[in-house]
ROKOLTI-119484 format. One record per atom (N, C-alpha, C): residue number from 1; residue in one letter; z, x, y. Coordinates in Angstrom, 2 decimals, always signed. Atoms other than C-alpha are relative to their C-alpha. Layout:
! ROKOLTI-119484
seq  type  c3  c1  c2
NUM  A  Z  X  Y;
...
***
This chain:
! ROKOLTI-119484
seq  type  c3  c1  c2
1  M  -1.51  -0.54  +0.11;
1  M  -0.71  -8.95  +38.45;
1  M  -0.61  +1.29  -1.38;
2  Y  +0.18  -0.62  +0.79;
2  Y  -2.47  -7.86  +35.36;
2  Y  -0.94  +0.97  -0.49;
3  G  +1.45  -0.51  -0.18;
3  G  -6.07  -6.66  +36.36;
3  G  -0.35  +1.78  -0.08;
4  R  +0.09  -1.23  +0.47;
4  R  -5.06  -3.16  +36.89;
4  R  +0.12  +0.47  -1.51;
5  F  -0.30  -0.91  +1.23;
5  F  -3.60  -2.37  +33.62;
5  F  -0.77  -0.59  -1.04;
6  Q  +0.98  +0.31  +0.99;
6  Q  -6.08  -4.57  +31.67;
6  Q  -1.13  +1.21  +0.21;
7  E  +1.20  -0.99  -0.36;
7  E  -8.79  -2.15  +33.21;
7  E  +0.07  +1.27  -0.13;
8  H  -0.54  -1.46  +0.35;
8  H  -6.28  +0.62  +32.29;
8  H  -0.39  -0.30  -1.80;
9  L  +0.18  +0.51  +1.17;
9  L  -6.74  -0.73  +28.81;
9  L  -0.50  +0.24  -0.93;
10  A  +1.37  +0.09  -0.28;
10  A  -10.37  -0.80  +28.85;
10  A  -0.38  +1.51  -0.37;
11  V  +0.49  -1.56  +0.32;
11  V  -10.62  +2.68  +29.34;
11  V  +0.53  +0.40  -0.93;
12  E  -0.18  -0.48  +0.97;
12  E  -9.02  +3.62  +27.05;
12  E  -0.27  +0.03  -1.21;
13  L  +0.76  +0.86  +1.52;
13  L  -10.20  +1.62  +23.75;
13  L  -1.28  +0.77  +0.63;
14  R  +1.66  -0.64  +0.04;
14  R  -13.77  +2.89  +25.05;
14  R  +0.24  +1.78  -0.31;
15  E  -0.03  -1.76  +0.78;
15  E  -12.31  +6.87  +24.82;
15  E  +0.20  -0.23  -0.85;
16  I  +0.09  -0.28  +1.49;
16  I  -10.90  +6.01  +21.51;
16  I  -1.08  -0.17  -0.62;
17  R  +0.95  -0.14  +0.31;
17  R  -13.95  +4.79  +20.82;
17  R  -1.64  +0.88  +0.05;
18  D  +0.78  -1.42  -0.42;
18  D  -16.17  +7.67  +22.15;
18  D  +0.52  +1.01  -0.69;
19  R  -0.10  -1.11  +1.03;
19  R  -14.18  +9.93  +20.01;
19  R  -0.29  -0.24  -1.57;
20  G  -0.17  +0.49  +1.67;
20  G  -14.84  +8.28  +16.72;
20  G  +1.17  -0.36  -0.36;
21  L  -1.16  +0.29  +0.44;
21  L  -11.12  +7.11  +16.57;
21  L  -0.04  -1.54  -0.95;
22  Y  -0.24  +1.51  +0.35;
22  Y  -11.66  +3.46  +16.45;
22  Y  -0.53  -0.66  -1.46;
23  K  -0.33  +0.54  +1.23;
23  K  -11.05  +1.43  +13.14;
23  K  -0.65  -1.63  +0.33;
24  K  +0.15  +1.22  +0.17;
24  K  -12.96  -1.94  +12.78;
24  K  +1.31  -0.67  -1.08;
25  E  -1.07  +0.82  +0.64;
25  E  -10.40  -4.40  +11.10;
25  E  -1.03  -1.05  -1.26;
26  R  +1.36  +1.18  +1.22;
26  R  -12.85  -5.93  +7.70;
26  R  +0.88  -1.14  +0.27;
27  I  -0.31  +1.20  +0.21;
27  I  -12.36  -9.88  +7.91;
27  I  -0.14  -0.30  -0.99;
28  L  +0.16  +0.29  +1.37;
28  L  -11.35  -11.16  +4.78;
28  L  -0.42  -1.48  +0.40;
29  T  +0.62  +1.22  -0.21;
29  T  -13.46  -14.28  +4.02;
29  T  +0.15  -0.28  -1.56;
30  T  -0.92  +0.59  +1.35;
30  T  -12.20  -14.96  +0.45;
30  T  +1.07  +0.24  -0.01;
31  P  -1.50  -0.18  +0.55;
31  P  -9.03  -16.33  -1.04;
31  P  +0.15  +1.33  -0.66;
32  Q  -1.41  -0.87  +0.92;
32  Q  -6.36  -13.50  -1.97;
32  Q  +0.71  -0.34  -0.89;
33  G  -0.62  +0.89  +1.05;
33  G  -5.12  -13.54  -4.75;
33  G  +1.75  +0.90  -0.47;
34  V  -1.12  -0.99  +0.71;
34  V  -1.78  -12.49  -6.35;
34  V  +0.36  -0.22  -1.40;
35  E  +0.36  -0.03  +1.16;
35  E  -2.10  -12.44  -9.58;
35  E  -0.05  +1.47  -0.64;
36  I  +0.16  -0.80  +0.20;
36  I  -0.97  -9.82  -11.57;
36  I  -0.62  +0.14  -1.52;
37  P  +0.58  -0.54  +1.16;
37  P  -3.28  -8.47  -14.59;
37  P  +1.14  -0.41  -1.05;
38  A  -0.58  +0.27  +1.38;
38  A  -2.10  -9.88  -18.02;
38  A  +0.67  +1.24  -1.03;
39  E  -0.37  -1.23  +0.61;
39  E  -1.68  -6.22  -19.18;
39  E  +1.24  +0.83  +0.81;
40  V  -1.28  -0.11  -0.52;
40  V  +0.84  -5.34  -16.66;
40  V  +1.10  -1.26  -0.13;
41  M  -1.25  +0.67  +0.10;
41  M  +4.67  -6.30  -17.97;
41  M  +0.65  -0.10  +1.40;
42  S  -0.82  +0.37  -1.09;
42  S  +6.38  -8.47  -15.79;
42  S  +1.05  -0.81  +0.03;
43  D  -0.97  +0.90  -0.02;
43  D  +9.90  -10.28  -15.07;
43  D  -0.31  -1.30  -0.34;
44  S  +0.08  +1.06  -0.18;
44  S  +10.34  -13.70  -15.54;
44  S  -0.26  -0.53  +1.45;
45  S  -0.18  +0.60  -1.23;
45  S  +10.49  -13.91  -11.40;
45  S  -2.02  +0.52  +0.39;
46  G  +1.81  -0.79  -0.60;
46  G  +6.89  -11.89  -11.45;
46  G  -0.24  +1.40  +0.45;
47  F  -0.25  -1.56  -0.67;
47  F  +8.07  -8.55  -10.22;
47  F  -0.67  +0.74  -0.98;
48  I  +0.03  -1.31  +0.67;
48  I  +6.88  -5.43  -11.69;
48  I  +0.78  +1.13  -0.81;
49  M  -0.98  -0.69  +0.59;
49  M  +8.51  -4.06  -14.55;
49  M  -0.30  +1.49  -0.02;
50  A  +0.50  -2.01  +0.13;
50  A  +8.57  -0.08  -15.04;
50  A  +0.52  -0.26  -1.54;
51  D  -0.40  +0.30  +1.16;
51  D  +7.96  -0.22  -18.32;
51  D  -0.96  +0.87  -0.38;
52  P  +1.04  -0.86  +0.16;
52  P  +5.51  +2.50  -20.20;
52  P  -1.26  -0.80  -0.54;
53  A  +1.60  +0.64  +0.61;
53  A  +3.01  -0.26  -21.32;
53  A  -0.39  -0.11  +1.12;
54  N  +1.45  +1.11  -1.46;
54  N  +1.51  -1.08  -17.47;
54  N  -0.78  +1.42  -0.29;
55  A  +1.22  -0.92  -0.11;
55  A  -0.44  +2.16  -18.49;
55  A  -0.70  +0.65  +1.30;
56  G  -0.08  -0.51  -1.50;
56  G  +0.13  +3.87  -15.18;
56  G  -0.14  -0.54  +0.64;
57  I  +0.08  +1.29  -1.17;
57  I  +0.41  +0.95  -13.31;
57  I  +1.37  +0.03  +0.78;
58  F  -1.32  +0.07  -0.72;
58  F  +3.62  +1.73  -10.94;
58  F  +0.44  -1.32  +0.82;
59  G  -0.76  +1.15  -1.23;
59  G  +5.52  -1.43  -9.16;
59  G  +0.70  +1.32  +0.89;
60  A  -0.68  -0.81  -1.46;
60  A  +6.48  -0.08  -5.61;
60  A  +0.69  -1.37  +1.17;
61  G  -0.38  +0.93  -1.07;
61  G  +8.34  -1.54  -3.15;
61  G  +0.50  -1.43  -0.85;
62  C  -0.12  +1.35  +0.87;
62  C  +8.63  -5.24  -3.45;
62  C  -0.62  -0.91  -0.99;
63  A  +0.72  +0.53  +1.37;
63  A  +6.64  -6.08  -6.40;
63  A  +0.55  +0.70  -0.50;
64  T  -1.32  -0.41  +1.40;
64  T  +9.63  -4.52  -8.20;
64  T  +0.96  -0.94  +0.23;
65  N  -1.71  +0.57  -0.65;
65  N  +12.56  -6.46  -6.42;
65  N  -0.35  -0.73  +0.92;
66  A  -0.79  +0.34  -1.11;
66  A  +13.76  -8.58  -3.86;
66  A  +0.19  +1.02  +1.13;
67  L  -0.08  -1.05  -0.82;
67  L  +13.81  -5.94  -1.05;
67  L  -0.57  +0.20  +0.82;
68  D  +0.40  -0.29  -0.97;
68  D  +14.88  -5.07  +2.01;
68  D  -0.77  +1.41  +0.76;
69  V  +1.26  -0.53  -0.48;
69  V  +12.51  -2.78  +4.18;
69  V  +0.50  +1.63  -0.60;
70  N  -0.87  -1.36  -0.17;
70  N  +14.98  +0.64  +3.95;
70  N  -0.25  +0.00  -1.92;
71  R  -0.34  +0.11  +1.05;
71  R  +15.34  -0.26  -0.22;
71  R  -1.49  +0.09  -0.46;
72  A  +1.72  -0.17  +0.35;
72  A  +11.24  -0.85  -0.29;
72  A  -0.70  +1.34  -0.02;
73  V  +0.58  -2.00  -0.31;
73  V  +10.16  +2.63  +1.21;
73  V  +0.57  +0.37  -1.35;
74  Q  -0.59  -0.82  +1.37;
74  Q  +12.70  +3.98  -1.33;
74  Q  -0.48  -0.08  -1.41;
75  S  +0.48  +0.56  +0.81;
75  S  +11.26  +2.27  -3.86;
75  S  -1.79  +0.44  -0.29;
76  A  +1.14  -0.89  +0.10;
76  A  +7.85  +3.25  -2.94;
76  A  -0.65  +1.31  -0.31;
77  T  +0.11  -1.60  +0.01;
77  T  +8.50  +6.90  -2.39;
77  T  +0.46  +0.31  -1.79;
78  A  -0.80  +0.42  +1.21;
78  A  +10.12  +6.33  -5.51;
78  A  -1.88  +0.11  -1.55;
79  A  +1.48  +0.74  +1.03;
79  A  +6.63  +4.73  -7.68;
79  A  -1.01  +1.23  +0.13;
80  A  +1.08  -0.70  -0.79;
80  A  +4.37  +7.85  -5.56;
80  A  +0.43  +0.99  -1.09;
81  L  -0.34  -1.47  +1.04;
81  L  +6.68  +10.85  -7.59;
81  L  -0.30  -0.31  -1.14;
82  R  +0.95  -0.07  +0.69;
82  R  +6.30  +9.17  -10.20;
82  R  -1.24  +0.01  -0.78;
83  A  +1.42  -0.16  +0.21;
83  A  +2.69  +8.77  -10.25;
83  A  -0.59  +1.32  +0.31;
84  I  +0.15  -1.12  -0.14;
84  I  +2.53  +12.30  -9.24;
84  I  +0.35  +1.12  -0.54;
85  Q  -0.47  -0.50  +0.91;
85  Q  +4.49  +13.29  -12.09;
85  Q  -0.81  +0.08  -1.37;
86  V  +1.11  +0.33  +0.91;
86  V  +2.01  +11.43  -14.29;
86  V  -1.20  +0.49  +0.14;
87  V  +0.65  -0.46  -0.31;
87  V  -0.77  +12.96  -12.95;
87  V  -0.05  +1.85  -0.14;
88  N  -0.14  -1.03  +0.32;
88  N  +0.37  +16.44  -13.20;
88  N  +0.06  +0.81  -1.71;
89  K  +0.11  -0.24  +0.86;
89  K  +1.53  +16.32  -16.42;
89  K  -1.59  -0.15  -0.98;
90  V  +1.43  +0.35  +0.49;
90  V  -2.12  +14.69  -17.85;
90  V  -0.80  +1.09  +0.29;
91  A  +0.26  -1.27  -0.47;
91  A  -3.13  +18.00  -15.81;
91  A  +0.06  +0.86  -0.86;
92  R  -0.90  -0.93  +0.27;
92  R  -1.39  +19.84  -17.65;
92  R  -0.24  +0.18  -2.05;
93  A  +0.80  +0.66  +1.52;
93  A  -2.46  +18.29  -20.95;
93  A  -0.93  +0.47  -0.62;
94  E  +1.91  +0.24  -0.08;
94  E  -6.17  +18.92  -20.50;
94  E  -0.20  +1.44  -0.08;
95  A  +0.31  -2.30  -0.20;
95  A  -5.70  +22.88  -19.30;
95  A  +0.14  +0.37  -1.31;
***
């Protein structure tokens, strides 16, 4: 039943590899931590705070609050825009 479809997928995968578009996922071999560096300001729940003392580290999405997907994306976009503003401000100051 799945033979022809499985064959189709194998051909597609081979073509993707041949075009250099295939990406192997790396295997995590060590435990992954959730610790926030001590110099980053976080609230009592462990969420990253928007604080100038965070030295250019911008919390985004679920790192800043318990958020649904839409609000997490909005938060991440806002953090990226803040980071861009900081980079531009520093670049203007150095020019």
